[in-house]
C-alpha positions in Angstrom: -104.6 -77.5 -11.1 -103.1 -79.6 -14.0 -99.8 -81.2 -13.8 -98.6 -79.6 -16.9 -95.3 -77.6 -16.3 -95.9 -75.2 -19.0 -98.4 -73.1 -17.4 -98.9 -69.5 -16.4 -100.1 -68.9 -12.8 -101.7 -65.5 -11.8 -102.7 -64.3 -8.2 -105.2 -61.6 -8.0 -104.8 -59.4 -4.9 -107.8 -58.4 -2.7 -108.5 -55.2 -4.7 -108.5 -57.0 -8.0 -110.8 -59.6 -6.6 -113.1 -57.0 -5.3 -113.3 -55.3 -8.7 -113.8 -58.4 -10.7 -116.6 -59.4 -8.1 -118.3 -56.1 -8.6 -118.0 -56.4 -12.3 -119.6 -59.9 -12.3 -122.4 -58.9 -10.0 -123.2 -55.8 -12.3 -123.0 -58.0 -15.4 -125.5 -60.4 -13.8 -127.9 -57.6 -12.5 -128.1 -56.1 -16.1 -128.7 -59.5 -17.6 -131.4 -60.1 -15.2 -132.9 -56.6 -15.8 -132.9 -57.2 -19.4 -134.1 -60.7 -19.1 -131.1 -61.8 -21.2 -130.2 -65.4 -21.5 -126.6 -66.2 -21.1 -125.8 -69.4 -22.8 -122.7 -70.1 -20.7 -125.0 -70.2 -17.6 -127.8 -72.2 -19.0 -125.3 -74.8 -20.2 -124.3 -75.7 -16.7 -126.0 -76.9 -13.5 -125.4 -76.9 -9.9 -124.0 -73.3 -9.6 -125.9 -70.1 -9.2 -125.8 -67.9 -12.2 -124.2 -65.1 -10.4 -121.3 -67.2 -9.2 -120.6 -68.3 -12.8 -120.5 -64.8 -14.1 -118.1 -63.7 -11.2 -115.9 -66.8 -12.0 -115.8 -65.6 -15.6 -114.9 -62.1 -14.7 -112.1 -63.2 -12.4 -110.7 -65.4 -15.0 -110.8 -62.4 -17.6 -109.0 -60.1 -15.1 -106.3 -62.7 -14.3 -105.7 -63.2 -18.1 -105.4 -59.6 -18.7 -103.0 -59.1 -15.7 -100.8 -61.9 -16.9 -100.5 -60.5 -20.4 -100.7 -56.7 -19.2 -103.7 -56.1 -21.4 -106.6 -53.7 -20.8 -109.8 -55.3 -19.5 -112.7 -53.7 -21.1 -115.6 -54.1 -18.5 -118.3 -52.4 -20.4 -121.2 -53.7 -18.3 -124.3 -54.5 -20.2 -122.5 -55.5 -23.5 -122.7 -59.2 -23.5 -121.5 -59.5 -27.2 -118.2 -57.7 -26.5 -114.9 -59.7 -26.4 -113.5 -60.3 -23.0 -110.5 -58.4 -24.2 -108.5 -57.3 -27.2 -104.9 -58.0 -28.2 -103.0 -54.7 -29.1 -103.7 -55.3 -32.8 -107.4 -55.6 -32.4 -107.8 -59.3 -32.3 -110.6 -60.6 -29.9 -109.9 -62.9 -26.9 -112.5 -65.0 -25.3 -111.6 -66.2 -21.8 -113.2 -69.4 -20.5 -112.9 -69.6 -16.7 -113.7 -72.9 -15.0 -113.2 -74.5 -11.6 -113.9 -78.0 -12.7 -114.2 -78.7 -16.5 -111.3 -80.4 -18.2 -112.2 -78.9 -21.6 -112.4 -75.6 -23.1 -116.1 -75.1 -24.0 -117.5 -72.7 -26.7 -121.2 -72.7 -26.4 -123.5 -73.0 -29.2 -127.0 -71.5 -29.5 -129.2 -73.1 -32.2 -130.7 -69.7 -33.1 -127.5 -67.8 -33.4 -123.8 -68.5 -33.6 -121.3 -68.4 -30.6 -119.7 -65.0 -29.7 -116.7 -65.2 -32.1 -113.2 -64.5 -31.1 -109.7 -64.9 -32.7 -108.2 -66.5 -29.7 -110.0 -68.7 -26.9 -108.2 -69.2 -23.7 -108.9 -71.6 -20.7 -108.2 -70.4 -17.1 -108.7 -72.7 -14.1 -110.1 -70.5 -11.1 -108.6 -71.6 -7.8 -109.3 -68.1 -6.3 -107.2 -66.2 -5.6 -104.8 -68.2 -7.8 -105.7 -68.8 -11.5 -104.0 -70.9 -13.9 -103.8 -70.2 -17.7 -104.1 -73.8 -19.0 -104.0 -73.3 -22.7 -105.4 -71.6 -25.7 -106.6 -72.3 -29.2 -107.2 -70.2 -32.4 -110.9 -69.8 -33.8 -109.7 -72.0 -36.6 -108.8 -74.7 -34.2 -111.8 -74.4 -32.0 -114.5 -74.5 -34.8 -113.6 -77.9 -36.4 -116.2 -80.5 -36.8 -114.1 -83.0 -34.8 -114.6 -80.8 -31.7 -118.3 -80.5 -32.0 -120.0 -82.3 -28.8 -123.7 -83.0 -28.9 -123.7 -85.0 -25.6 -122.6 -82.2 -23.3 -125.4 -80.4 -21.2 -126.0 -78.3 -24.4 -124.3 -78.7 -27.6 -121.0 -77.0 -27.9 -117.5 -77.1 -29.3 -115.2 -78.8 -26.6 -111.5 -79.1 -26.7 -109.7 -81.3 -24.1 -107.2 -79.2 -22.2 -104.3 -81.4 -23.3 -105.0 -80.5 -27.1 -104.8 -76.8 -26.4 -101.7 -74.9 -27.2 -99.4 -74.3 -24.3 -99.9 -70.9 -22.5 -96.3 -70.0 -22.9 -96.7 -69.9 -26.8 -99.4 -67.2 -26.2 -96.7 -64.8 -25.1 -95.4 -64.7 -28.6 -98.8 -63.9 -29.9 -99.3 -61.1 -27.5 -95.8 -59.7 -28.3 -96.6 -60.0 -32.1 -99.6 -57.9 -31.5 -97.4 -55.2 -30.0 -95.2 -55.1 -33.0 -98.2 -55.1 -35.4 -99.3 -51.8 -33.7 -95.8 -50.3 -34.2 -95.9 -51.3 -38.0 -99.2 -49.7 -38.6 -97.7 -46.3 -37.8 -98.3 -46.0 -34.0 -95.1 -45.0 -32.5 -94.3 -46.5 -29.0 -92.5 -43.9 -26.8 
């Protein structure tokens, strides 16, 4: 884990780990059945495909647990966001156990899965550290384009990401947005 003091640490319990593992295995099985290429997996080497999918699912669940957000686990829909803020903004959670950068993969045939917020989570199962985040405007700047990675992608060093504590205000703002739109919180 990083030495940063401004982090959010989440521990998943045994049932949460079982559930995220099940979801990851189902995602992987559906991708295999449909012969779908997952750009996150093809961009890395040395780890089995299923293990990377499970890693991502665990990171998504840890993020949602930390911010008390619903984790939409629609199996089979690769293009869905990892979760939504309460005002509908999309969140893409990037789980890793080794990378020092938030990576947003690019496919030369189609643009990356777009989100409004990108979050980096270190996986030290069962403990997860939310390292930082960036808005879509911050991620998709030409200075972050990296040709020399295993595949071309946008890469932000973890130390240029916004601190995770600041994400609390963004999530709280999304709650108030819902209230302003005529939804009454009881």
